[in-house]
ZABA-171600 format. One record per residue (C-alpha): x, y, z; residue in three letters. Coordinates in Angstrom, 2 decimals, decimal comma, m for minus. Layout:
! ZABA-171600
    east   north      up code
       X       Y       Z  ala
...
! end
This chain:
! ZABA-171600
    east   north      up code
    0,00    0,00    0,00  met
    1,46    3,29   m1,02  ala
    2,18    5,74    1,78  ala
    0,05    8,85    1,85  ala
    1,87   11,79    0,33  lys
    2,84   14,23    3,03  lys
    1,80   17,77    2,31  ala
    4,64   20,28    2,36  thr
    4,04   23,78    3,60  thr
    5,92   26,54    1,92  lys
    7,47   28,81    4,56  pro
    6,12   32,33    4,68  lys
    8,52   34,79    3,06  ala
   10,02   37,32    5,44  ser
    9,99   41,04    4,68  asp
   13,69   40,73    3,87  lys
   12,97   37,93    1,36  asp
   10,20   39,94   m0,29  val
   12,56   42,90   m0,73  arg
   15,30   40,69   m2,20  thr
   12,89   38,97   m4,60  leu
   11,66   42,33   m5,80  arg
   15,24   43,41   m6,57  lys
   15,93   40,24   m8,58  ile
   12,68   40,61  m10,49  glu
   13,40   44,26  m11,26  gln
   16,79   43,24  m12,66  leu
   15,15   40,71  m14,97  ala
   12,28   43,01  m15,96  gln
   14,71   45,77  m16,97  ala
   16,57   43,33  m19,25  ala
   13,29   42,11  m20,81  val
   12,12   45,67  m21,50  arg
   15,42   46,41  m23,25  thr
   15,11   43,29  m25,41  val
   11,52   44,22  m26,33  glu
   12,86   47,55  m27,58  lys
   15,30   45,54  m29,72  lys
   18,23   47,12  m27,84  glu
   21,30   45,57  m26,23  asn
   20,51   44,54  m22,62  pro
   23,29   45,44  m20,18  ala
   24,03   45,29  m16,48  leu
   25,78   48,09  m14,64  ser
   27,84   46,83  m11,69  ile
   30,07   48,84   m9,38  arg
   33,74   47,89   m9,80  met
   35,28   45,91   m6,95  arg
   38,90   47,00   m7,40  ala
   41,55   49,10   m5,62  leu
   40,92   51,86   m8,16  ser
   37,32   52,16   m6,92  asn
   37,78   52,12   m3,14  val
   38,63   54,92   m0,75  ser
   39,42   55,17    2,93  phe
   36,79   57,11    4,88  asn
   38,88   58,92    7,52  glu
   35,86   59,78    9,64  lys
   34,37   56,28    9,73  lys
   37,83   54,63    9,51  arg
   36,65   52,04    7,00  ile
   37,24   51,23    3,33  ile
   34,31   52,22    1,11  glu
   33,39   51,26   m2,45  leu
   33,23   54,10   m4,97  gly
   30,70   54,74   m7,73  gln
   32,71   53,64  m10,78  lys
   30,78   51,01  m12,68  thr
   31,45   48,46  m15,35  gln
   28,94   47,54  m18,02  ser
   28,14   43,94  m18,85  arg
   26,45   43,75  m22,24  glu
   24,74   40,77  m23,80  phe
   25,70   41,58  m27,39  phe
   29,40   41,81  m26,68  asn
   31,48   38,67  m27,11  thr
   33,79   39,67  m24,25  ala
   30,89   40,22  m21,84  met
   28,10   37,86  m22,94  ala
   29,34   34,95  m20,81  arg
   29,34   36,92  m17,56  lys
   26,01   38,53  m18,50  phe
   24,48   35,05  m18,86  met
   26,16   33,80  m15,65  gln
   24,81   36,72  m13,63  thr
   21,25   35,90  m14,62  phe
   21,77   32,19  m13,96  leu
   22,91   32,97  m10,40  ile
   20,04   35,44   m9,98  ala
   17,54   32,78  m11,11  arg
   19,09   30,26   m8,71  gly
   18,80   32,68   m5,80  cys
   15,16   33,44   m6,71  lys
   14,42   29,69   m6,59  thr
   16,02   29,43   m3,15  leu
   14,02   32,33   m1,76  ile
   10,80   31,05   m3,34  asp
   11,31   27,64   m1,73  glu
   12,59   29,01    1,59  gly
   15,86   27,07    1,30  lys
   19,52   27,89    1,69  thr
   22,54   26,34   m0,05  val
   26,31   26,78    0,01  ser
   28,10   28,79   m2,65  ile
   29,57   25,44   m3,79  arg
   26,07   24,02   m4,22  gln
   25,00   27,14   m6,11  met
   27,87   26,47   m8,52  phe
   26,38   23,03   m9,26  tyr
   22,80   24,36   m9,36  met
   23,77   26,67  m12,21  thr
   26,35   24,51  m13,99  lys
   25,20   22,79  m17,17  his
   26,18   22,42  m20,83  thr
   24,50   24,85  m23,21  leu
   22,18   23,05  m25,61  gln
   23,71   22,32  m29,00  gly
   27,23   23,16  m27,87  ser
   30,06   21,85  m25,71  ser
   30,14   25,07  m23,69  glu
   29,50   24,88  m19,94  asn
   27,80   27,71  m18,10  thr
   30,52   27,53  m15,43  phe
   33,80   25,61  m15,57  glu
   34,63   25,81  m11,87  asp
   33,64   27,60   m8,68  gln
   36,24   30,30   m9,19  ser
   33,90   31,58  m11,93  glu
   30,66   31,51   m9,93  ser
   31,91   33,03   m6,66  asp
   32,80   36,45   m8,17  pro
   29,47   36,46  m10,03  ile
   27,67   36,03   m6,69  ile
   29,58   39,07   m5,38  glu
   28,69   40,98   m8,55  asp
   25,02   40,18   m7,98  leu
   25,26   41,38   m4,39  glu
   26,66   44,71   m5,55  val
   24,38   44,88   m8,60  gly
   21,11   44,62   m6,69  ile
   22,37   45,77   m3,26  asp
   21,51   42,52   m1,50  ala
   23,84   40,59    0,78  leu
   24,85   37,01    0,08  arg
   22,99   35,97    3,21  glu
   19,85   37,64    1,83  glu
   20,29   35,61   m1,36  leu
   20,06   32,45    0,79  his
   23,70   31,50    0,22  leu
   26,31   30,50    2,76  phe
   29,97   29,44    2,75  ala
   31,60   26,69    4,77  asn
   31,84   27,80    8,37  lys
   35,26   28,79    9,67  arg
   36,34   30,08   13,06  gly
   35,92   28,96   16,68  leu
   34,79   30,65   19,88  val
   34,79   29,87   23,61  val
   34,25   32,16   26,58  gly
   31,86   33,96   28,86  ser
   28,96   34,29   26,46  leu
   25,63   32,53   25,88  val
   24,12   32,68   22,40  val
   20,89   31,52   20,80  asn
   21,65   29,96   17,41  asp
   18,51   29,21   15,39  ala
   16,57   28,41   18,58  gly
   19,30   26,47   20,41  asp
   20,77   28,15   23,49  glu
   24,54   27,56   23,64  ile
   26,79   28,34   26,62  asp
   30,25   29,09   25,20  leu
   31,91   28,24   28,53  thr
   30,91   24,61   27,95  arg
   32,45   23,99   24,54  met
   35,33   21,78   25,69  gly
   38,45   21,59   23,56  arg
   36,67   22,01   20,23  gly
   34,85   25,31   20,74  gly
   31,70   26,58   19,03  trp
   32,01   26,73   15,23  gly
   31,11   30,17   13,89  ile
   28,23   29,85   11,36  pro
   28,55   31,36    7,92  ser
   25,41   33,44    8,53  ile
   25,49   35,46   11,77  cys
   22,57   37,80   11,19  glu
   20,36   38,80   14,11  asp
   17,32   36,90   12,80  asp
   19,25   33,65   13,35  gln
   21,82   34,42   16,05  leu
   21,18   36,35   19,28  arg
   23,36   37,17   22,26  phe
   21,59   35,95   25,40  val
   24,01   36,65   28,28  arg
   27,47   38,14   28,38  asn
   29,91   38,23   31,29  lys
   33,04   38,84   29,24  ala
   35,03   42,03   29,60  glu
   36,90   41,88   26,30  phe
   37,42   39,75   23,18  ile
   40,73   38,23   22,15  leu
   40,80   37,30   18,46  cys
   43,75   35,20   17,30  val
   44,68   34,37   13,74  glu
   45,79   30,79   14,24  lys
   43,77   27,83   15,42  gln
   46,88   26,29   17,08  ala
   47,34   29,43   19,20  val
   43,64   29,38   20,06  trp
   43,97   25,75   21,23  his
   46,96   26,68   23,43  arg
   44,95   29,49   25,05  leu
   41,81   27,37   25,35  asn
   43,63   24,47   26,99  glu
   45,14   26,97   29,45  asp
   41,59   28,34   29,97  arg
   42,77   31,87   29,27  phe
   39,19   32,97   28,69  trp
   38,18   31,84   32,20  glu
   41,12   33,42   34,02  lys
   40,77   36,72   32,18  his
   36,98   36,78   31,79  lys
   36,95   37,14   28,02  cys
   35,70   35,67   24,76  ile
   38,40   33,78   22,88  leu
   38,00   33,56   19,11  met
   40,08   32,33   16,18  thr
   39,51   33,30   12,57  thr
   41,67   30,39   11,35  glu
   43,62   32,61    8,98  gly
   42,01   35,34    6,90  gln
   38,61   35,87    8,51  ala
   35,58   34,47    6,72  ala
   32,48   36,67    6,39  arg
   30,75   34,88    9,28  gly
   33,66   35,59   11,64  ser
   33,86   39,23   10,58  arg
   30,13   39,74   10,95  arg
   30,11   38,05   14,39  leu
   33,01   40,21   15,57  leu
   31,31   43,36   14,28  gln
   28,07   42,46   16,04  arg
   29,85   41,67   19,31  met
   31,69   45,00   19,10  ala
   28,55   47,05   18,50  thr
   25,99   45,12   20,58  glu
   28,11   43,91   23,51  leu
   30,34   46,98   23,37  lys
   33,47   45,01   24,26  leu
   37,04   46,02   23,43  pro
   38,64   43,67   20,89  ile
   42,33   42,73   20,74  tyr
   43,83   40,96   17,71  val
   46,87   38,66   17,80  leu
   48,45   37,73   14,45  val
   51,84   36,65   13,12  asp
   54,52   39,29   12,74  asn
   54,50   39,44    8,93  asp
   52,71   41,47    6,22  pro
   50,01   38,80    5,91  trp
   49,24   38,95    9,64  gly
   49,02   42,73    9,43  leu
   46,64   42,40    6,50  tyr
   44,39   40,02    8,46  ile
   44,23   42,64   11,22  tyr
   43,62   45,37    8,63  ser
   40,67   43,51    7,08  val
   39,04   43,06   10,50  leu
   39,54   46,75   11,25  lys
   38,83   48,63    7,99  gln
   37,28   46,02    5,73  gly
   38,66   44,57    2,50  ser
   38,92   45,93   m1,02  ile
   36,93   43,04   m2,50  asn
   34,06   43,39   m0,01  leu
   34,26   47,17    0,44  ala
   30,51   47,38   m0,20  tyr
   29,98   45,49    3,07  glu
   32,40   47,41    5,30  ser
   29,61   49,06    7,28  met
   28,45   45,67    8,57  arg
   31,75   43,86    8,77  met
   34,55   46,26    9,65  ala
   35,35   47,00   13,30  val
   37,34   50,26   13,36  pro
   37,94   49,99   17,11  gly
   39,91   46,72   17,11  val
   43,35   46,91   18,70  arg
   46,52   45,29   17,39  phe
   48,01   43,37   20,33  leu
   50,79   41,75   18,34  gly
   53,04   40,22   17,40  met
   54,85   43,48   17,02  ser
   58,16   43,86   15,21  ser
   59,50   45,24   18,49  phe
   58,58   42,11   20,50  asp
   61,77   40,35   19,44  tyr
   63,85   42,61   21,69  lys
   61,15   43,34   24,25  lys
   60,69   39,66   25,10  phe
   64,29   38,64   24,36  thr
   63,33   36,01   21,82  leu
   66,11   33,75   20,52  pro
   67,64   34,19   17,06  lys
   66,31   30,76   16,12  ala
   62,74   32,14   15,71  val
   63,76   34,53   12,92  glu
   62,31   33,72    9,48  ile
   63,99   35,72    6,73  lys
   61,63   38,01    4,78  leu
   61,12   36,84    1,21  ser
   61,01   39,22   m1,77  lys
   57,24   38,78   m1,74  glu
   57,08   39,71    1,97  asp
   59,13   42,86    1,39  ile
   57,03   43,87   m1,62  ser
   53,79   43,31    0,33  arg
   55,07   45,30    3,32  ala
   55,99   48,21    1,03  glu
   52,50   48,09   m0,51  gln
   50,91   48,21    2,93  met
   53,04   51,18    3,98  lys
   51,43   53,09    1,12  ala
   47,83   52,26    2,15  tyr
   46,02   55,32    3,56  pro
   44,83   53,29    6,54  trp
   48,46   52,57    7,57  phe
   49,74   56,11    7,12  lys
   49,74   56,89   10,87  asp
   53,28   57,33   12,26  lys
   52,97   54,42   14,69  lys
   52,05   52,06   11,86  trp
   54,79   53,40    9,60  gln
   57,23   52,75   12,46  arg
   55,87   49,21   12,97  glu
   56,18   48,24    9,30  ile
   59,54   49,97    8,94  gln
   60,87   47,97   11,91  glu
   59,70   44,75   10,22  leu
   61,65   45,69    7,08  leu
   64,66   46,82    9,10  lys
   64,71   43,53   11,04  asn
   64,72   41,62    7,75  gly
   62,85   38,77    9,38  phe
   59,32   37,82   10,42  lys
   58,07   35,82   13,41  met
   55,14   33,50   14,08  glu
   53,12   33,75   17,28  val
   54,01   30,10   17,89  asp
   57,62   31,23   18,31  ala
   56,70   32,33   21,85  leu
   56,73   28,63   22,82  leu
   60,52   28,78   22,72  thr
   60,24   30,65   26,04  lys
   57,88   28,06   27,58  ser
   54,75   26,17   26,54  ile
   52,35   28,57   28,26  ser
   54,47   31,73   28,03  phe
   51,85   33,27   25,72  ile
   49,06   32,61   28,25  thr
   50,85   33,45   31,46  glu
   53,19   36,28   30,47  glu
   53,02   37,62   26,89  tyr
   49,33   38,52   26,58  ile
   48,79   39,51   30,28  pro
   51,80   41,86   30,12  lys
   50,61   43,45   26,87  lys
   47,13   44,00   28,28  leu
   48,49   45,31   31,60  arg
   50,91   47,73   29,88  asp
   48,31   48,72   27,27  lys
   50,94   47,73   24,73  asp
   48,84   47,72   21,57  phe
   48,26   49,77   18,40  leu
   45,02   51,19   17,04  gln
! end
């Protein structure tokens, strides 16, 4: 006997979903009207490049400018991206209509197929679809999260905070060795802060450093929230940090490697990134403080010569580029980067273990916090 078919109830669209759907439909309707006039349909998308970003001194964030690029259908150099943009837009409309969410990897497969009568694929790999998703965000002024797309989660947190994640209350003091994985989507309709007893946030670049501090229960001894971005911060980590800064009003200290790449990770948390400049207002945290590692720590903490890692040509070139960025023009930052170049070597945070296994927990970070030895 066949089982009775279970009726499925389509979830009610939120106001946010209705607004996003309207934007996608307006994009499509504009293209259709142009075709009906027998004209060349085109998309106008703001350029996501260094030449179209500026540093807002007052807000202390990177902002996207108004320069645009046209994407025309009847142009052999642009037709492919024109088609891809509408494929992604159609995929996102389907997700919103059905009240479902997929990863950006899954969206790649949702929109990948071979064009009829040809051997041409709509997308060859994900490196083609990801930038198109960002173009669509900018083109219709809708965030990736509003398009029902997420990325793989990255980043861990423990500490004196209780959150409600999609209805589940989670005490971040009870996360054991593994910590709470930061979701890709950290918007307030899905994630709420329930109780906070922390007095500050310590954000570290490396997961290994986070494990050292977690095993030493640094967060408990110093009444803080301990977070790792696991390298360059994903959007979920940046959004969570921004929300904690604005809603919990906690000071945030960042600990990264002493090299240009560590400085850039700090810079992205603080001012935003060039590629996602259109999202700086909801992701950048201008108040974050650079706790280290500083180029001056080598002498200050009498580290052994064995921890030195010679700067490569690429490191030197990157450091010189960063010196020229408007957001690093302050004298204290020029001095910090100049010292890195003068040293001729870089250092990893892990190098502090040459002093003792828990030197970072018991001496390095407490001394820096006590002496207010940080940069802003």
